[in-house]
N, C-alpha and C positions, 0 to 999 in steps of 0.2 A: 651526528645528530640526525634522528629520523624526522622526516617531514610530518606535519599534522595528518592524522588519519582522515580519510575521506568519510564524510558523514552523509547518510542518505537524506534526501529531501523530505519535506513533509508529505508530499504526494506518494513517494516510495514507501514511507512508513505506513501511510493509510492503506496502501495496497497489501503490504505485508501483514497488516493487522487482521485481515480477513481469515487467512488460514490459522493464525495464532488463536483466534477466538473459536472458529468452527472446527478446527482439526483438518484432516486431509480434505483438500478441495481441488477441483479441476480448474484449469485456466478459465473456463467459461463461468464457473461459480463466482470468481472474484469480482468482475464488473457487475454481475447481477446482484450480488450482495451489497456492493457499494452503492448501487442505484437505489436500493431500499432504505439506505440510511438518510435521515432527514438533513443532516449536516454535511453530506458528502460533497466535496469540492471536485471539480473536474480535474483530471490528471494534468500535471504540469508539462508544458512543452519542453522538449530537450534544448 
């Protein structure tokens, strides 16, 4: 039996949503775009 798949955290999904919405983005674009969002939460600590 396979173990449960690893699910991304809410913070990871928030970071991944930027290029999904914008299209191709640089590493620099992602935090800049997240900072513009009014509901942006800080990234989760590892």
